[in-house]
N, C-alpha and C positions, 0 to 999 in steps of 0.2 A: 524608543522614542523619542524624539529631542521636541523639546516645545516649541510653539510658534513664536516668531520674534517680529521685531518692529523696529524700523530703522528710517530716519530724516534725512534725506540729502538735498544739500543748497544746488539750484541749478543756475547755470548762468547762461544767458542767450535768449530769452523768452521776451518777444516782442508785444504779446496781447494775448488775449485770454485763450484764442485759437489755440496758440501754441502749447497752453497749460492744458488744456482738452486734448491735445493730440497726445502730450506724452504721457498723460493719465491713462487714455486707451491703450498706450503702446505697453505700460508697465503691466497693466492688468491682463496683457496677452500673454506674460511672461510666465511658463508653466510654475507653479508653486506659490503663485502672489494670490492673496486671497482678497484685498484689496489696495488702492492705491489712491491717494489724495495728493493733487499739485495746487497749491496756494500762490498765484502769479503774483499779487501783491508784496508778499515776503521773499519769493522767489525758492521756496522749500516744495520737497516731495516726500509725503511721509508712506509707509509701504510696510503691511502685514504680509507676512510670507512664513512658508516652511523652509528650513534651511536643509531639510533631507531632499528638498526637490531643487533648489535656487540658491544663489550666494549674491551677495551685494554687488561683487565685481559684473554678474549677467545685468545688473539694473544699471551700473554706470556705461557697459558695452552698449545696452539698448538707449539709453539715454543719447549717447553718444551717435548711435546710427539714426536718430530721428532728428541730429544736427545740433544739439545742443550739448553742453559740459556740464559736468557736475565740479560744484564749487571747493574746492579743497582749502580748508587754512594751510597757510605755510608760517612754518615758526622756526628759527635757528637755536639751539641750545649749545651752552658750553661742555664739554668732557673732561671731566678728570679721572686722573688715573690710566689713561693709555700711554704705553710703553714701546709700541710698535706698530706697524701696519697690521698685524695680526687681530691687535685686539680692536681696530677700527672694523676690519672686516666681521669679527666676530658681533658686535653691537650693531652694524648695518644689517646683519642677514636677520637678528632677532626681531630686531624693530620692523622690518618688511614683512615678519611673520603676524604681525599684532594685525587684527580685526581692524577695518577703518584707518589703517596707514597706507596711503596710496602709494609713498615712495621715503624712502628716508636715505641720504647720504651723507658719509662721514667724511671729511675731511682731517686728516691725522697731522699735517703740517699745521692748520689752525685750531686742532684741537677743539671742532665745533661738530653739530650734525645737524642739516635743513632737514626739516621732516613736512611732507606735506599729509595733509590728514583730515578725515571728518570727524569735526568735535562732538557731533552727534551721536559716535560710537565710540571714540576713545579721547580721554582727556591727557592735559601734560601729564598729570600725577600719575595716570596708569604707566607712561612710557617711564617716568622717573624711576616708579617703582621696579618694571623689568629691568632697566640699566642695573640698577643698584644690587639687582640679584646677580648679576653677573659680574658684578663686582667693581662696577665703576660709578662715578657720579654726574648725574645729567643736571645741568644747570640753566634755567630760562634766561634768557636774555631780556633786557629790559626793552621793551617796545610797544608800541601803541596797539589799542586795541585794534585787530585786523578787519574787523567787519566796519569799523569807521573808515578805516585807509581807504578800502575797496569803494567805500562810497563816496569818499572826498575825492579819489582818483577818478570815478566814474565822471563827476559834476566837474571836474576838471577836463576832462575830456572831451562831455558834450558841450561844455561851454568854447573850449578853442574849436571845435568842428562849424557851432553857430558863427561864431564871430566872423571865421573863413568864408563861410557860406554867405552872411550877411554882407560883407567887403564886396564880393563879387557879383550879389544880388541885385545890390541899390542901384547902380547905372540903368540894368534892364528895367528895373522896377520905375525910375525915375522915366525912362522913354516911353513905359505904358501909361503913366499919370499926365504926361503932356498929349494923349489922343483924346483926352476928355475936351470939349466945348469948353466947359467953365475952367480949364488949368491952361488954354491955349496961350497967355500970356507968359508960361513958364519956357524958358529956354532950353532946347534940348541938343547938343551938336549932332550933325549929320552923321557924325561918323559911327554914334551910337546905334543907329539906325539900319546900319550895314549888317547883313546878315551873318558875315564870316566874324565881324567883331562880336556881335551877341554871342556868336556859336564857341568863339575862345573865353568869353566870359561864362558861358551856360556849361560847357563840358569841365568843368574841375568842380562845379557843385554837383553837377549830375553824378559825376562816378567817383569823386574822392570824397565829399561831403555827404554823399547819398548811397555810398558802399554799402552801407548798413543795410539799408533797404533790399538791395540787391542780394546781397549774400544771405540775408533773412527770407528773400521768397526762392531762394535757389534751394535752401535746405527745406522748405514747407512744399514745395512744388514736386520734390525729390522724394519726399515722403507720401505723395499723392495725397495734398491736403493745402489748405489756401489759408494766409492770415493777414494782418494789418500791411505787411512790407510788401504782400503781392499787390494790392491795391494801389500804394503809393509808387511801387515799382513799375506797374503795368500803366497807371494812370501819368503820370510824368515821362515816361520811355516815349508813350504815343506822342504827347505834345513835343519833346524834343524832336523824335527822329522824323515828324509832319513838318516841323518846321526845318529841318534840314532838306526835305524833299522840296519845301516851297522855297529854299534858298538856290537849289539848284535849277529850280524852274526858272526862277527870277535870272538867274545867270545866263540860261539857255536862251531865253526870251529877250536878251540884250541889256539885262541889267537898267531897266527902265522902271525910274520911280521906287518904290519902296516895299515889299512885300508886307502881309499882315502875319505878322511871326507868333509863336508862342512859346519863345524860348524863355520870357519873361514867366509865365505861368508855371511851367516846370521849374523854375528854381526858385520862384517864391514859393511854392507849395513845400518844396524840399526844406529851405531856408525856416519858412514858418513850422514846420513839423517837428525839425531839431528844435526850436525854441519851446515846444509844447514838450517835447522829450525832457528838456531840461529843467522846466518847470517840473515837469511831472516828478523826475529824480528827484529835486530838492524836497517837493512837498511829502514823497513815500517815505526819503530818509527822515522827515519830522514825526512820521506816524510811529517808527520806533524807539522814540524819545521816551518813552516810560521804561523801556528796559535799558537804556544807557543810565536813566537816573535810578535806577534799582542797583545798576553795576557799579555806578560811581560810589554807592555807598558802602561799597567795602572797603575794608583797611586794605593795604598793599602790602605792608609788613609785618612782623609779628616780633616780639623781645622774648627770646624762649631760653629757658634754662638747661643747658645740657654739658655735659660732665663738671657740673658745679659751676659753670660758667654762663654769665647773661650776654647772649649776640642776638643781633638783628638780623632775621632770616626774611626770604621773599615769602608770602602767605603761600604759595603753593608747595614749599618745602616743608611747613608743619606736620607733623604725623600725630595720628591718636595717641593718647598718652603724653605730649610733650606739655610741660608747664610753662604758661606764659605769663610773663608780667604786665600790667595793664596800670599805666599811669592816670592820675586825675586828668579828665578832659580828652583822651585817646578813646579810639574805637576798640572794643572788643574784636579781636582778629576773628575767632571760629567760635563755633557752640560748644559748651563745655561747662564742666562744675565748677564754683567757687571753693579752694580748699585753704585760702588764707586771704583774711582780709575782710573789712563790710565797707560799702557805698550806697550810693544812691545810682540807680542807671536809666538813664533815657532811653524807653524802649518805645519810644512813639513812632518810628519807621516802621516796626513790626504791627504793633496793636492799636496805634493812633490814638494810645493813653498819653496827656502831656505832661501828666505829673509823673517824676522819676520813680522807679518802685525800688524800695530799700531792698540789699541783696547782702547776705549774712553768709558765713562758711556752709555748705551743703547745697545753696541755692542753685539753679540754673541760671547760665549766662548766655544770652543769645548772640552770635556774630553780629558784627555790624552793628550793634547798641552801643550809644557813648556812655562811659563810666565818668561821672560827675564830680564826684570830689576824692573818696577813699582809694588808698593804693591794692589793687585784688591780684591776686594769683589764681589763674584758670587753667584748671587741667582740661585739656582740647579730648572732648568726645565726639564731635561730628566735623569732618572737614571737607573742603571741596564739594561737590555736589550733595553731599548729605545734610550740608548745613541749611538753617531755616531761609536764610535768603536764596541760596541756590535753588532752593524747592519752589520758591515763589516765583523766582525768576523762569524756571522750567514749565511752570502751571501756565505764566502768562505768556511763552512762546508758544506752548501748545496749543493755548486759545486763539493766539494770533494767527497759527498756523493751521486750524482748523476750518472747517466749512459748514456756514450755515446753511439749512434748507434750501433758503431763499436763493442762496447764492449757486446754487444745484442748476436751477430753473436759468439763470442768465447764463451760466456756462454752456448748457444745451444750445440755448439760442445763439449765442455768439459764436459757435462749432458750426453751426451751418449758415450762418448769416454772410460771410464772405463769399463762398460760392453762390448763393443767391443775388449779393449785390451784382458781382461779376456777370451773372445772368441778365440782371435790369438792366445794367450799363451796355450790355450788347442788344439787348430790346430796343433801349432808347436811340442807341446808333442806327437800327434797323428802322425804326420809325421815322427820324428825320431824315434819314437818307431816302427812302422809299415815299413817304407822305408827306412829312412838313416842308423839306427842301430837297427836293427830289435832285437826284445827283450832284448835291451841293456836299462833297467831303468833309470843307472846314467846318460847315452849318451842324453836321450830325457830330463831328469830333468831338466840339467843347462842350455839351452836355454829358456826353456818354464819360469825358475825361472826369468833371466835374460828380457825377453822381460815384465814380470809383473812389474819388478823394475823400469826399465829405461822408462818405459811408462808414468810414474805420470803425469798428466796434470797441475802441480803446475803452471810451468811458463806460461801456456796459461791463467790460471785465474787470475795471477799477471799482464798479459802485458798492459792492459788497464786500471784498475783504479790506478796502481802504477804512471801512466805518467800522469792520470788526476790529483791527487792530487797533484804531484810534480810538473805540469804546472800551476793549477790554483793557487797555493800555492807562486811558483814565480810571478806569475801576478799580485796576491795581495801585494805584496814587491813593485811592478813597478808602482802600484796605477791602477791596471784594475781589476776590479771585474766582473767576470762570474757568470751568477747566475746559470749555470747547467753545467753538462759534456758535453751534447747537443750544447748548444752555443758556449763551447771552440773548438767543433769539426766543427760547421757549419762556424763560423764566415771568415775561410779560404776561404769558395767557394763562398764569397761576390766577383761583379764583379762591381757594382756601390755604390758608395758613394754618398748619399743625404745630404746636410750641411743644415742646419738652418743659417741665419746669425747673428742677433744678440746674444751674449752673448757666441757663437760658436766660427765664426769666427773673429767675432768681439769682443770687450772688455764688451760690453753691457751698456756702460754708456757713455754719451756725452762728450768730452773734447774739450777745446777751441784750434782751430787750427791756425785760421788767425786774424790780426786785420790789416786793411787797412784804415789809414787817408787820410782825405779829406783836401783840401786848407790849411792853415795855423796851423791846430789844429795837434798836435803831437799823436804818437801814443799811448802814456800813459795815455795823456787825453782821447781820445775813449774808452780805454779799462775801465778807472777812472771813467766815465760818464755812460757807460753801466752796470758795476757791482753795481755800487754805485744804479743805479735804479732798477736792477734785484734781490738785495738781499733780498728783500721783498717777491718776488715770489717763489714758490714752482715746479714750472715746471723745467722738468730735463735740459731745454736748458738753463736757468737761474742759476740754480744750475752748471751748467760746466762753465759759465762766470764769477761766483763769485769766484769759486773755481780757476780758471787760474787767476785771478787777484791777489788772496791772493798767488799763487805760485810765481809770480812776485813781492812780498812784496809793493803791491801798496796798500796805504791808504785811504778808502773808507769814502764818507762823507753822511750824511742821507740828504734824499731827502723826499718831502711831495706830499701829493694829488696823490698817488698812484693808477692808476685806468688801468682795463684791457680793452681791447679794443678787444672784440671777433674775432677770424679768422685774427687778424692785427697785433697787439704786446699790447705794455704797452706806457702808458702817466704817467709822473712824473713832480714836480715842481723841476728845479734845479737853483740856485741861482736866484729865482725870477720870472724865464722864465721853458716855459713847454720845456721840453724834451721828444722826441719819440724814441720808438726803435721797430721797426719791419718791417713788409714785405714793399714791393713796393706801395700795395695798400694804406698802412696808410700814405707813404710819399706823396702820391698824392694827398690824401684828405686834407694833409696841405698845399698841394702846394709847395713842397721840389722837386726841379729837380733833376732828378737821371740821366738823359739820358747819363753824361759822365761815369757813373759806369755800365753801362747794359754788357759790353764786359767782366770786372771783375767777376760781379755775376754769368753768363753766365759759366765761367771757374769755377769756385767753387763750382757750382752746378754739373757740370760733372763729377768733383770729388767726388760727393757723398757728399757733405757736405750742411747744412743747412745756408745759409746767410741771417744775418738780418741789417737792415740799422740804423744808428743813426742819427737824424738829430736834432737840435737846433739851434733857433733863425732864424729860417725860411732856414736853409741852412743844405746841408747834411754836415757830421762830420766825418762821415767813414764807414766801414763794418766790421762786427764781423763775422765771421764763427767759427761754432761749428760742430765736426762730430762725431759719433760713431766709434773709431779709430781700427783699423786691431789690431788684436792680434801680438806681435814679430815672434811667433812661426809660425802663420798660414801659411805664404808661404813657408815656409822649409818644414814643415809638407806635404802639399800639393804634394811638390815636391817629398816627398817620398812615398806618396801613387800613383803617376805617375810612380815611380819607381817598385811600385808591379802591374803594369799595370793594374790600376783601373780608372774608368771614376769618375770623380768628378763633381757634382752638387749643384748647391748655388740656394737654394729654401727658398724665403722670401717674405713678406706681403710688401716690401717697393718698390719705383717707380722703373721702368726700369733702368732709367739713372743712379739713386744710386747704384741699385744692381750693373749695367754693369761696374760702377768704382770701386766697393769693388771687382769685379770677376776678371777684369785686373791686380788691383793689388798683388793679391793673384796667378792667374793663375789657376783659376777652368776652364772646360772644357765647361760649358753649364749653362745657368742661367734661372733660372723660378720665375718671379716677379710678383708682385702684386695679389700674393695668400692671400686669407682671411684663418683665423685659422680652418676652417672647411672643408676647400679645400685640406690641405695639406695630408691629408690621401688617398683623391682621386688623387692627383698627384703621390704619392706612387703606387696605383694598377693602376696606369697608366703603369709606367716605369715596373710594375712586367709584366702587358701584354704584354709588348715588349719582354717577356721572360730572362727578367733581373733580378737575386738575387741582392737585394737592402738591403742597411743598412741604417738608417736614424739615423743623430747627431742632437741631441737637448739638450734644457736646459729648456723650459719653458713649462707652463701647455698646450698652445696651441699647441706644439709638442708632447702632449702624443699620442692622436690618431693616429698620424703618426707614432711612436716609435713603438707601438702596433701591427699595422699592415705589418710592414716592416718584411722581411725577418730575420732581426738582428735590433732592436731597440738597440742606445747606447746613454746614457744620460751622458751629462758633469757632474762631481759629485758637480760641486759648485752651480746647479742649483736647481730647485726644487724638494720637496718629491716626488710628483705626477707625474714627468718625470722620476726620478730614478726609484719608481713604475714598471711604465711602460715598462721600457727599461729590455734587456735581458742583456747587459754589462754595467756596471757602470765605465765612466771614471773619477776617483777620483782627478787627476791633473790639470785637466781645461782647458787643451791645445788639439790642434789638433794631436799634435806628440801621444797621445795615442791611437787615432785611428789607427794609422800605426803599433803602438806596440800591440794591440789587435789582429791585423791580423799577426802579426809577429809572436807572442806568439800561436796562434792558428795551424798557418801552421808548427812551428818546434816542438810543442805537438805530432800532428799528425802524423808527420815524426818518431818520436820519437815511439809512439804507432806501427806504421805499421813496424817499425825494431822489436820492441818487438813481435809482430804476427807472422811476418815471422821466426825470429828465434825460436819461439817456436813450430808452425808447420813445419818448415824446420826440426829443432831437433827430435820431434817425429815419421814424417815421414819418416825421415833418418834413425834413429837408431831401430827402431822396426825390421826391414827387416834384419840389420847387426846382431840383437841379434837373430832374429830367425834362423838364418843360423850358428849360433855358433862361431863368431868371439869375441865374446865379453864374459868376464867373470863375473859372478855376481857382484862381488865386484866393476869392473870398472863402470857397469851399474849404482851402485849406488853413486858411486861419480861422474858420468856425469849429473845424475838425479840431485843431491846437485846443482852442478855448475849450470845447465840451469836455477834453479830459482834467484838464488843469481844474475846472470848475467842480467837476466830479471829487478829485481830492481835496480841494480847498473847504469844499463843503462839510468833506469828513474831518478834516481836522478842526472844525469848530466844537468837534465832542471833548476836544483836549482842552478846552477852556471850559467845558460844561459845569455849572454851578445846581448842586441840588438843595431840595427844598429847605433841610436841616442849615446848609451853608447861607442860606440867603439872607 
């Protein structure tokens, strides 16, 4: 049985949230579909389905039946190695069989292939690999980012339509302005008052500039639904057609005087809605800037060694195992391992750490980070979608494409909103025609048209997704990756933060903290003896002692006869005499008196340190203490969490005394110590049973079950892949400030969403009655409707300039 699958399809043609809801419902009705989510703001649909029952082609057909199109990425590749048309046919057939490829056309004469594909299903690298297996080579042509091009083209298209519409609408607007008593001094040519001149000006606006509304309305009505296009098309058509009727009536009656027409209302409404759409497209484009910034970080080319020669190739052509030369000042193209050279690497774009990290042979190199000074040779281990940057981009895109729970409420409302508005407009017309102005068709039509125009639910549909996009994008810039809109929403509800100790509160690696000499031995000699003895040991505590000696520039000497004493320490020969380093037990076994240092040992252990004794020539030479030191930022970050009124708990497998010492140093509220790895999840459950909303923060494999079971799991990004995979939020900067950041980002994003929803609901709730009682002109309604959508998007964009408390 084939496993369940997920696919993301970009959709074009949606004009409001009602469109998204309709597509979502249509996809869910397809046999084999378990779930479908359509995001209006980023124009994408994510579908979970059973591949044994349905296919991606079925989804594309369904979307087309509903009146929309699946947007495919178009890319042209150069093809090398073709010798005849049969080669071209072979490549074309193979590419067309690939999942995600909509169409591939190979041109033998030009030696290229144009491919239309869904980049969420298949990548250019996948296509290059398939063609390579056929015996040919596919090379990507240099081109701009496809998505960026589409947005630019859409902005140009909308700008052109608006200018065209505005030029023709201006004379009509001019005649309308001169109708007011306070503008009677403004001259208006009599010709512009003629119904047929106004018809000539209004018709191109109605049917050329306004074509998109008719097309959208037709598609919606054909599928037995209604959207924003229906309201605009219906409202402006009524005004336009009624004006023609009045013009004919005027002509029949002898063309005396000038009739009161509504051509200008229809034209102004269309022009203002187009202007609103233009602003909306430009603003929505800005909500995706976080992704663009991340993509811009990627290197475009790589300098590889192949067949003994150094050559520069496109980043897409790099293969796993390639040796890549990275010169000082250049970006490391892909993830890999350093096999030659040493340097300092700026990893701030991934970790947020401003100080360059020293890198030597064997260390990991992260793609898109910057090599600062030395020459490096890096063996590629992860390319394309597997690189750290690509994974970050994927997480952000998925977060921006997912729905917060609060959005589902707005979607349900907007889905029934348009039919309700049409009903209100009909009732408004009847009320005016029967009761307010009996028999007066004109008086009844104007408020009905105004209701139709002002009630478009665009603002309602944009309220949540634009905020989620802007908020998750800003979070990514600050090193916080939310895996979905629901996590961005729910993080603010957390009441208790549970922190793993090692690698989360502490640095995760022991460091030398104390050297206490005894008798006539100097501090330097104690450390020299201990480090010389331990340099052949692979124990983390031994590595900490050796590193501490190296940092103090102490020269080590060779020791002999290294022997490990299980559970007690080590023994070596130093200057012909036995040297012992270890526990009290080891010293007692060698009859070395330690009675005078018990108090010092107890103090060190109470401070959470591991104390080791150094014995030489039958006497105690000193004490060496090592500890997993607390991160410099932990205490301040926990203070921020307390300011956010959160309970902070330390959860660790360490002994109670060490855990309490760390807790006291950083200021946590409560300690749960001596917990085995498989018991951490049980402790989270216990806290949840107390009625608490719990977030777990960890970085190790042993934290993965607890991360998964917590209400919100937060993985320190410098930790293991397993922990990051199990978590709902990834904290790339590796310190606890990011926990406070994530809660602050969640809180402020949700506040922004609520502002948007309140404005959208309040606008529609307040404006419809005002329009129904005749206090608004149709063109004013058009302007107000356009402004409502733009204002919601602009408010969401404020999140992109959000300053957190630690940045202030």
